[in-house]
N, C-alpha and C positions, 0 to 999 in steps of 0.2 A: 504493499500500500504505501503509495507515494505523491503527493501533489505539491505544487508551490503556490498556487493561487493566494493562499492566504498569507503571502508575503509580500504581494503585489503593492500593497498601499503604505508599506514600511518604508522609512528612510533607510540609509546605510547602517547608521549605529544601531537601530532598533533592529534590523535583519540579523545583524552579527550577534546580538544578545538572544534573540530568539532562536537563531540556529546553533548556537554553541554547543559542541559536541559533536556525535556522529552517529548515525543510525546503525544497528546491528544487522548482521547479513539476513537472518529471519524475521524477527520483528522484535521491537524495542530500541531503545536509545541510551548510549553511554555518554556520561558528560562529568568532567572535574568541576570543582568549585567555581561558582561565577559570581561577581559583584557587580550589578547594573547601577552604576552613580546616574540616577536620574534628576536632573535639575527641574526646578519648578516650570510646570506648565509643558513638560517634555513628552507627555503621554506615557508614563511609567506604568498606569493601570493598563492600558491597552497593550503594551508591550509583555506585560507579565501573563495577560489573558492569552496572547498569541503564543507565549511559550508554552501554556500548558496545552493548547490546542496542536502545536506542533509535536509536541511528545505523543499525545493521543493519535494523531494523523499516521505517526510513525509505529503504531503497535504497543504503545505503553498502556497498560490496563489503567483507566482512569481510578479504579478502586486502591491503586497503588501509587497514586499521587497524593502527597500532603500539602495542602496550601494553608498557611498560617496568616492571619490578617489582624487588624487592631479593633474591628468591629464586625458584627455578625453581618450588617448590611453590605459591607466590604467584601465578605465572602461569597454572599449570595449574587453580588454583580459580577464577581470573578467568575463564578460558576456560569452565570447566565451568558457572559460574553464568549468564555471559552465555547461553550456548546454551539453558540450562534456562528463562530468563525470555524468551527469543525464543520457543522452542517453545510454550511456555504462551500468550504473546500471539499467536501465529498461529494456535493451537489444532491444533497439529500432533502426531501420534502419536510415540511413541519410535521412533526407527530411521526416520522420514519424511523429507521433503526438507530439514528444517531440520538433520538430522544433517550435513549438508554444511557449515553454519555453523560448526560446531566445527572441521570439519577445516580451513576455510578461514582461520579466525583463527590462522594459522600463526606471525604475527610478534608472539608474546608471549614474554617471557622477560626475564632480567635485562639490564642495560646491558651487562655483560661477554659474555653469551652473543650478543646481538644484533650486538655488535660483532665477535665472532668470525665470525659468518656474513657479515657485510658484507667484513671484511677477505680472506675466502677468495674472495668474490666478485670484489672489485677490486683483488687482489693484484698482478696484471701492471702496474696504474697505478702501484703503490707501490714496485716493485723488490722485492717480497717473494715469498718462495716460499710457493705456495698450500697446500703440505703442511706448513707449520709444526706445531710441536708446543706445546701450551699446558703450562706447568710449574705446579705448584703452590707454595705458599709455602714448603713444607719443601725441596723440590729447588732453588727459586730461592736459598734461604738457603745449602744445600750449594754451590751454583755461586759464590756470593759468596764462601765460605770457601776454595774452592779458587783463585781468583782472588787472594784477600787473601794465602795462602801463596806463591803463585808470585811476587808483588810483594815479599816479604818483610817484610809488614806484621804478620806475625802472631809476629815474632821481635823486636819493639821492646821495649826495655828498660823503656818507660814503658807502662801499660795502653792498648792500643788498643782500639776497640770490637770487641766479638764480631760474628759472622756476623749474628745476629737483630738487632743494634742498627744494624748497617751497612744491613741491608735495610729497616728501619723509616724510616730518616733517608733513604734512598733514594726510598722510597714516599711520604712525607710530601712530600719536595720536588716531585716530579713531579705529585702530584696538587693541590697547592695553587698551582702555578706561582711559587713563591717561589723566590729565588735559594738556594744551598747555604747561604752565609753567614747569610742571614736564619733559614732552618730551624734551623740550629745554635745560633744565638743565643736564638731563642725556645723552642726545644723542648728542645735536646740541647747546653746550656751547657758541661757538662764534656768534650764532643768538640770544642769550637771550635777547640782547637789543632790538630786534624788536618785541617783544611779541605783543604789542599794535598794530603795523602795520600788523603783521601777522594774528591777529584775524579780523581785517578790511578785509584783502586780503581773508581770508577764508568764511567769511560771504558773501562776494560778489561773490565769486566763486561758493558756493552753491546756491546763487540766480539764477545765470546765468544758471546753469545746469537745474534748475528747471523750468526756463522760457523757455528753449529750449527743455525740456522733455528729457533731457540726463543723463544717469546714468554711472559713472565710476565703476573700479572694486570694490572699497571699497563700495560704494553704494548698490552693489547687497547684500553685507553682512549686512550693516547698516540697510537697509530696511527690510530684512528679519528678523534680530535680534529684530527690533522695532514691527515688526508684531508679533513675538513670545512673547513679553512682554505683549500683551493683552490675557488674559487667555482664552476668548471664541476662538479667532482665534487660539491661540495655540492648544487649544485641538481638534479644527476641523482637523487642518493639521496634528497633531499627530495621529488621529484616522485612517488617509489614510494607515498606516503603521503599520503591526504587527512585523516587524524586521527591524532594523537599522544597517547596519555594516560600519565601517570606517576603511579605509587602511591609513597607514603612520601617525597614531594619534599623534606622536610626532612632527609633523609638523604644528598642528593645532594652531591658535591663540586664544585669550581669547573671541573673539566674537564667533567663530566657536563652542568653547567648550560650550558656553553658550546657542547656537542656538540647539545643540543637547540635552543639558539637558532639555531645554524647550519642545522638541519633546517628549522625554520619561522621565518625572520627577523621576518616580519609577525604572528607567533602565531596564524595562521589554523588552526583545527582543534586547537589544542593546549588540552588540559585537564590540569592538574597537581593532585594532592590531597595534602595532608599537615597536619601540626600543629607549628608551630614550638615549642609549648609541650613537644614531645616529642623535640626536636633534642638528642641526648645522644652523638654520636659524632664529635666534633671529634678525637678521637685517632686517627680513621680518616681525617681531612681533610675531614669532612662540614662544609659552611658553611651556618650558620643563614640567612646573608645571603641565599642563594639564594631562599628562601621568603619572609623578610622584603621583598625588594625586588623581587619577581618582578612584581607590577602595574605598577611604573613602567619595567620593562624594554621595555614597548611602548607606542606611540603610535596611538590613543588607550590609556590604561591598561588593563589586563585586568581583567574583570568579577570581583569577589570575593564568593563565597556562603559563609557561615558555617554549619556544622551543630553546634548546640549541644544537641539534644535527645538525652539520654543514656539507653541501653537497658541498661547494665550495672549502674550502681550505684545505691544508695538516695542521697536527698537529702543526708543529714547526711555521707555520705562525701564527696558532691561539694562540699559547702559548706567544708570542709578545703581540697580542691584548689583552689576559686576563690578562697579568702582567701589561699592561698599565693601564686595568679599574680597578684593585684592589685598586687602590689608590684614586679613585674618592669618595668623601665624601657621596653624596646621589644618589642612584641607585636602580633599580630592579636587584637584584643580579644575575649573570647569569655566567658559566663557559663552553665555547664553546668546544665542542668534535667533533673532524672530524672523518667521516667514511672512509677517503680515506688514512689513515696511516701517518707515521710521516713526510716524505719528507725531501726536503734539508733544512738546517738550514739557516735563514736569515741573511743577513750581515749588519752590521754598517760600513760605509765605510768612512774614514777620507781622505779628499782631502785637498791640500794647499790652494787653492783659488777657485773662480766660475768658471774660464777658464778651471782650470784641472777638476772640477765636470763635465763640459761640454763633456770635451775629455773621461772621464772614461764612461758616460752615451752611448756616440756614440760606443766606442770600445766594451762594452758590449752588446747593441743591435745588432751590426753586427755579433759578436761571437755567439749570440744566434740565429740569422738568419741562420748562416751557420749549425747552430745544429738543423735546422728544427722547430723553433718557428718562424712563420711569424711575420712581423712587427706589423700586425693589432692586434696580440696576445700579444703585449707589450705597456704599457702605462707609460708615466712619469706625475707624479702629483707634484703640486705645491701650496702653500699657495695663492699666488696672481699671476695674469697674468703676470706682469712684471718679475717674477723670471725665466721665460724661455727664457730671451731675449738672452742671450751668447749661449744656448744651440740651439736655432734657427739659430743662424749665422753658428755654427760649423757644423749642420745638412746639412745646404746649401753647406758649403764647401766640404762636403764629399758625397754630393748627395744622401742625404737620404730623401726620401718624408715623408712628415708628415702632420698631420690635427690637428689644435688646436681648442678645443671646445670654442664656444663664436663667437664673431662676429656679423654681422648683421642679424636680423631676418627676416623672410619672410615679415611680413607686414610692417616692417620699411623702405623696399625699396620704393623710391619715385613713381615709376611707379606703384606699387601695391596699394599704398595708393591713387593715383588717381583714379583708377578703382573703389576699395572700396567706395570712397567719392561720386561717383555717385549713386552708388547702396544704400548706407547710407540716402543720401539726398532723393531719391525716396521713401524710407521706412519711413522716418520721415521728412516732408517738414520743420519742426521747427529746425531741426539739422544745426544750422548755420555755425558749424565747416564744416560740409561736403559741404554745399551751398559755403562757402568762397573758399574753395579748387577746386571745381568743376568749379565756374564761372572763377576763373583765369586761367584755361586751354584755355580759349578762347584768340586768339589775339588780342590785346589791351585792355584787361581787367586786372587791377592792383588792389590792395588793395582797393583804394578810390571807384572805379565805383563798385566793389564787395561789398562793404558795402552798396552802395547807392541802389544796385538791391536788396540786403537783407532787407533793411528798406522799400522798395516799397512793397516787398512781404508781410512782416508783416502787413502793413497797410490794405492789401487786404485779410487778413485771412489766409496766407499761401496756397494759391491755384496757382498752375503752370500757370494755364491760364492768371493769373494776369500779368506774366512777358511779355506779349504782348504788355502792355501799357508802357513798360519801355525797353530802348535800350542803352547801353552804347556807347558814341559818336564815339569811334574809332574802333568799332567791326563791322566787315561786316555784312550785313543784312542775307545773307545765313547762317552763322555761329551761329547767335543768334536764327534764326527761327528753325534751327536743334537741337539745344539745347532744345527748348520748346518743339519741336514735341517729343523728346526722353523721357523728364521728363513726360510729358503728358501721354505718353504710358506706362511708368513704373509705374505710379501711379494708373491705372486702376485696382480697387480690383479684378476684374475677370480674369486679364490676368494670364495666367499660369507661373510658376516660371521657368519652362524648357524653356530655349533660351533666358532668359533675360540678362546673362552675355554676350552672344555673342551679342546681339543687343548692348550692351554698349561698347564692343570691337570694333564693326564696327564704331560706332560713334567716339570712341577714337582714332583710328588708325592714321589719319591725325594729331592729335594735339601730339600724342605719338612721330610720327617721325620728326615733328617740333622741339620739345623740346629736346628730348634726344640722345645722342652720343651712341656708342657701342649698338644700338639697337637689334643687334642679340643676346647679351649675356641676354637681358632683355626680349624679346618675349617669352622664354620658361616658365617664371614665368606667364606670361599673359594666356598661354596654359594650365598652371597648375590649375590657378585659375578657368578656365571653366570646367576643369575636376572635381575638388573639388565640384563645385557647384551641379553636379550631385548627390552627396552622401547625399544631404539634402532635406527634404520635402518641405521647403519655405524658401523664401528670407530671412526672420527674422530667422531663426533658423541658416542659412548659416552665416548671418553677426554676430551673437551672438556667435555662437560656434567658428567661425573662430578668432574672437576676444579674446574671453577667452582662447583658446587653439592653438595658430598659429603653422604652420610648422616652422622649424628653418632655412631651406636652401633657398638661394636666389641667382639669377645671377647678381643682381645689383653690377656691376663694380667689379666681381669676378676675372677678369682676365682669362687667358687661363686655360682650364680644365687640371687638373693633370691626364695623362694618365697612370700612374702606377697602377699595379694590386694589389700593397701592400703598406702600409704606416703606420708609427708610430703614436701613438695617444698621444697628449699632453693635458693636462688638469688640471684646476683648482680642487681642492678636492670637492668643492661645486658641481660642474658640473659632477663630477665623482659618485656621490651617486646613487646606484641602478646598477652599471656597474660592469664587472669583466673581469679581463685579466690573461693570463697565468703568465706573469712577469710584476711586477710594481716595478718602481724606484721613490723615494721621494726626493724631492730635499730640500736643506736648513733646515735640520732638527736640527735647532739651535734657540736659545732664540731670539726672534725678528720676527721670522718666524712661530715657534710652540712653544709657542705662538706667535701671532702677537704682534708686540709693541705697536699696538693701543688697545689692550685687555687686558693689563696688570694691570689695575686699580682697576679693581672689580673682586672678587672671582667667582661671576657666568660667566663672560665672560672667566676667564682663563679655567674654566671648559668646557665651549663649545669648546674651542681650544682643549682640550684634547680629546674630542668627535671627533672633525674634524681630528685629528691625526688617531684616531680609525678606522674612515670611510676608510682613506686612506690605512691603514694596510690591512683592510678586503676585499680590492679589488682584492689581489692576490691569485691566485689558487696555484701556484707551488713555485714561486721565488720571494722574496721581498728584496730590497735594500734600506737602509736609508742612505742618503748621507750627509756628515757633513763637510763643508768648514771651514777651520781654519781662513781664513783672508778674509777681504771685503775692496776693494779699494774704498776710498773715491770719492764722484761726486765733480764736480766743481774744478777740478785741471788740470794742463797742461796734454797734452797727454802723455808725457813722465814721469809725476810725479808718485810717489810710495808711497803717503800718504794712510795709511791703518789702520783698526782696527782690533782686534780679536774677532771673534764671540764665544760666550759661547755655551756650549752643551745644547740642550734643558733640560729643568726642567723636562720634561716627561720622560726624559731617566735615570730613576734612576737606582740604582745597580740592584735592582729586574729585571727590563726590559733589562738592558745591559746583563745580564746572559742569557738571552734567545737570544743573537744575537752573531755572529761571527764577531769579530773587524779585519778589513783588513784595509790597506792604500794603496793608489795610488797616484803615484809621476808625471804620464804624462810625457810631453816632457820638463819639467822645467830644467833649468841648474842644473847639479849634482844629477841626478835622478838616474844614474848609480851607482851600489855599488864599482866598480872599475875603474881606468882610463883606456880607451882604449890603447891597445898597450903595457899594463904592465901586467906582470905575477903574481905580488905580490901588495896586496894594499899599498897605500902609508900611511906613519904616521908621525904625526908632533906633537912634544910637545910644542904646543903653551904656554901653562902655565908656562913652565920654562923661556921662553924668556921673557914673560911678569914680571915674577920676577926679572929676571936679569936687567930690565930697572930700579930697584930701589935698 
């Protein structure tokens, strides 16, 4: 089986990446390790999908291809594209034999979801209950808080870290392989005095999870990593796959890189794609060294193919990004070239203060809207979420609708967590977090009675029938009986998954109506949850996949729906990665924002801030504006106060970068903005210097 039609639309570098290796005489494909350095907008996703299709076309079994991505949606999109490319190359109709290719590309997902599948399969070898529950960050933080209180750490006279900080420290330490002391010294200096107490806390936290058969996000990687440290298990797992492809490799942490290396120690069939210039997630323990040092990890070193032909931005936008990167000390060198022509020159806009910055952005947004650039095709990017505060006020005053990326995630909404808790408890009767939340949905059941019920359940071997021998004193007999009936029904192994969410919704409805106001805004989320459940083959897959990759939108206290057909996008740069817009405005391009004042202590953090600005620049297709306020008013002063400091130009705006920008200034509505006095035909001049000399 051989065809080359799928290569026709690729440029030379993409084709080199896709065809790396050689076809075997019978069928199959042999290839050494490959690093695809894919600059912003160079078609990396399409290249990776073509690589998968190329392997399948040459006889590689799709079931023996492992694709690791960073979101479930990316995995689904990769599968869809690879199937479509293969179908066209083999000239097969929709629904033909090629349809099985998409079905057999089953090993595509995030590191965490693939880890979950492997851990359940190999659980007996790991002394792990295969029916473990995966808890999200919110539940993990709640469990951490519970342990924190039990150990008496919440009552310390001095400030002990809160649950979210404790979880962040724990996560950073396990994902970087650093010691707790190193983690505290490098990232959480103010917590260093609590090293001994935190050690006790984390040991108890781990014991509580193991007792309840719970795994948090980090455990999925930790267990997988530990499993790969046993040579026989690692060899057995690696033998399942002929080819391993990894997307966004610059975002992997140390654990993920070591898992990949253990899967294929010699690099056979390994292809990773990423851009070291877009490595911006060190706060999540991502290690840019993974992609920088990838070639030398193998002997002989991995092949490197660089994609530099940009399909997104005009050349003048890319010139700014290229100039910014030339001064980065360590990188995979690339020079982005546009296929779209020169385009308009990006601007460096100097404004007096933050209010003037907001006025400039709104004026430009509306001007472009009148020039047929919809609001949705424009985006305002900023380093930190608070940097858009004044702009949001100005947009509201001018009646310009906008959406700000961030806010409450779907699974963080209280009513969604309620319904999910019932399903999680049914799936794992040892899940005390889910049990604790579910029990307190009943009228008259508070934390004390919920804990008593859980203790009763534990002594009886975690069977829901045992709940019949216990009833909280202030709970109606009917409410208690209906809960037991529901849980016993859901726990029947033979019960089909279809219809279980509806059953829980019917039980939950009276409690939902009693507990929550604004019920109409929340009902849609529960309906959406039921619709989502139909996309998964089992309860375990539904709970795990939704926990690992939840939807973002929720109606929880969202207020009235915005009925505008168009809206401006506001986003932090971190949230904007992977997106693109016609016009991009970057706020506060000054030292203290780019780079952040919290990142100026270490050279490696400053370099990450440079990459963050690079990501912001490369989101623009046609127009780019970097805005530089001169004056920042101090907080904590009277409303009429005018105490302020002057901001310095970002250290990243070197002379080389500034030469690629058009320098303009905007005065806004500030007094004295006009060049001449109103009602005067000639400018007024005054020799103040002469008057001052005459004083002496």
